C-alpha positions in Angstrom: 0.0 0.0 0.0 2.8 2.4 0.9 4.6 1.7 -2.3 1.4 2.4 -4.3 1.1 5.7 -2.6 4.7 6.5 -3.4 4.0 6.0 -7.0 1.4 8.8 -6.8 4.0 11.3 -5.7 6.8 10.1 -8.0 7.1 12.0 -11.3 5.6 10.0 -14.2 7.9 9.1 -17.0 9.4 6.4 -19.1 12.0 3.9 -18.0 15.2 5.4 -16.6 18.6 3.9 -16.0 19.3 2.7 -12.5 21.8 5.5 -11.8 19.2 8.1 -12.6 16.8 6.6 -10.1 19.5 6.8 -7.4 20.1 10.4 -8.0 16.6 11.5 -7.1 16.1 9.3 -4.1 14.9 10.7 -0.7 14.5 8.7 2.5 11.2 9.2 4.4 10.9 8.1 8.0 8.1 8.1 10.5 8.5 6.1 13.7 9.7 2.6 12.8 8.8 3.0 9.2 11.3 4.0 6.5 10.8 4.3 2.7 13.3 5.3 0.1 12.0 6.6 -3.3 12.5 9.1 -6.1 10.9 12.1 -4.4 13.4 14.8 -5.2 11.6 17.9 -6.5 8.5 17.2 -4.5 7.3 19.3 -1.6 7.1 18.0 2.0 3.4 18.5 1.9 2.9 16.4 -1.2 4.9 13.5 0.3 3.1 13.9 3.7 -0.4 13.7 2.0 0.5 10.6 0.0 2.0 8.7 3.0 -0.3 9.9 5.8 -2.4 6.8 5.7 0.2 4.1 4.8 2.6 5.3 7.5 -0.1 6.5 9.9 1.6 9.9 10.1 0.1 12.1 12.9 -1.5 15.3 11.8 0.6 17.1 14.5 3.9 15.5 13.4 6.5 18.0 12.5 8.7 17.7 9.3 12.4 17.6 9.7 14.9 17.5 6.8 18.3 16.4 7.7 17.5 17.1 11.4 16.2 20.6 10.8 12.5 21.7 11.0 11.2 22.8 7.6 8.0 24.3 6.2 5.5 22.2 4.2 6.5 24.1 1.1 10.1 22.9 1.3 11.2 21.2 -1.9 13.1 18.0 -1.3 16.6 17.6 -2.8 18.3 14.3 -3.8 19.8 12.4 -0.9 17.8 14.2 1.8 16.3 12.6 4.9 12.7 13.6 5.6 11.4 12.7 9.0 8.0 13.2 10.5 8.3 13.4 14.3 5.9 14.0 17.2 6.9 15.8 20.4 7.0 13.7 23.6 3.8 15.2 25.0 1.7 13.7 22.2 2.1 10.2 23.5 -0.4 10.7 26.3 -4.2 11.0 25.8 -4.1 14.7 26.5 -1.9 17.3 24.9 0.8 18.8 27.1 3.2 21.6 26.5 6.8 20.5 25.9 10.1 21.9 24.9 10.7 21.7 21.2 13.6 19.6 19.9 16.8 21.6 19.9 20.2 20.8 18.6 21.7 22.0 21.8 23.3 18.9 23.3 25.7 21.1 25.4 22.8 22.7 27.2 21.3 19.3 28.1 24.6 17.9 29.3 25.3 21.0 31.3 22.2 20.4 33.4 22.1 16.6 33.4 25.6 15.5 32.6 26.7 13.1 29.9 24.4 10.2 29.0 24.5 7.5 31.6 26.0 9.7 34.3 22.9 9.6 36.5 21.3 7.0 38.9 19.6 3.7 38.1 16.9 4.3 40.7 15.4 7.0 42.9 13.9 7.0 46.4 10.7 9.1 46.4 8.4 9.4 49.4 10.3 6.5 51.0 9.9 4.1 48.1 12.6 3.0 45.7 11.8 3.1 42.0 14.1 1.7 39.3 14.1 3.3 35.9 11.3 1.1 34.4 9.1 1.7 37.5 9.6 5.4 37.1 8.4 5.2 33.5 5.3 3.3 34.6 4.3 5.7 37.3 4.9 8.7 35.1 2.8 7.2 32.3 5.8 7.0 29.9 6.1 3.2 29.6 5.8 2.9 25.9 7.4 0.3 23.7 9.6 2.9 22.0 10.9 4.4 25.2 14.3 3.2 26.7 15.4 4.7 30.0 19.0 6.0 30.4 19.3 7.3 33.9 17.6 9.3 36.7 18.6 12.4 38.7 17.8 14.2 41.9 17.6 17.8 40.7 16.8 19.5 44.0 14.3 19.5 46.8 11.1 17.9 45.5 12.5 17.8 42.0 13.6 14.8 40.0 14.3 13.8 36.4 14.5 10.8 34.2 16.3 10.8 30.9 15.3 8.4 28.2 15.8 7.6 24.5 12.6 7.9 22.4 13.3 5.5 19.5 10.2 6.6 17.6 11.1 10.3 17.6 14.9 9.5 17.7 15.5 12.0 20.5 16.9 12.1 24.0 14.3 13.4 26.5 15.0 14.7 30.0 11.6 14.6 31.9 11.5 16.5 35.1 8.8 15.9 37.8 8.0 16.5 41.4 7.5 14.0 44.3 3.9 13.6 43.3 5.1 12.5 39.9 3.6 15.6 38.3 5.4 16.8 35.1 7.5 19.9 35.6 9.3 20.2 32.2 10.8 18.4 29.3 13.9 19.0 27.3 14.2 17.2 24.0 17.4 16.9 21.9 17.6 15.0 18.6 19.9 11.9 18.7 21.9 13.3 15.7 23.6 15.6 18.2 25.4 12.5 19.6 25.7 10.4 16.5 26.8 13.1 14.1 27.0 12.0 10.4 26.6 8.4 11.5 23.0 9.2 12.1 22.3 9.5 8.3 24.1 6.3 7.5 22.6 4.2 10.3 20.3 1.4 9.2 17.3 2.3 11.4 15.0 -0.5 12.4 12.1 -1.0 14.8 14.6 -0.4 17.7 17.8 1.5 17.6 20.7 -0.7 19.0 23.1 2.2 18.7 25.3 2.3 21.8 24.5 5.3 23.9 
C-alpha cells in the first residue's frame, strides 16, 4: 500500500537507467517506518499527504529535513532525509506543553551530565523506583521508550532521561515528588551520532550504543 502511494508522488515518465533513479532518491521516516523513493523535487506537503495513511503519520507531526525543521513548502533535494516526528507530550491521551527539539546537546549535558552519568533508581516518598518503575508511574512506559538514567535535581524535583526511539530523540523529563510533570527537554539523537545518524540502518529499535 505504501509503495502504491509513493507511485502517486513520483514524477511520471518512461523507463530510466538505474543511476538516474538513485540520483533523485529521498528517504522518508516516521517512527519505525522508513521508505526510500525518487521524491526529489516534490514538496514536503505532497509527500506527507501521500503517505499519511500508509505510515499513519500524525497530523501534528513536524517535518524535519536532515534534522532541521522545515515548512511544508520545502522542496526535497536528492539524498535528503525527511522525518516526521511527534513531540513527547503527544504520546499521552491529553496534549501537554513540551520543549521543542533543539540541537543544543551542550545545554542538556550542562544540566544533566553526559548520557549514563545519573542514577539507576530514585527514592521518592520513602519508596525506591528503578528506571522502568519510574516510566510506569509517570505514564511513559511505551514500547519505543528506553530509560537511560535518573537524577535528583533538587528538593522535591527529579528527572529521568530516556531515548525515544520513535522520535529519535533524547528526552529529559522533570517531575516532582507527586510525579507531576514539571518540564521536558528534547534533543535529537543526531547531536550524539553526528554524520553516523544519516548512514545508520534504522530498524524497529535502535541498537546504537548510547
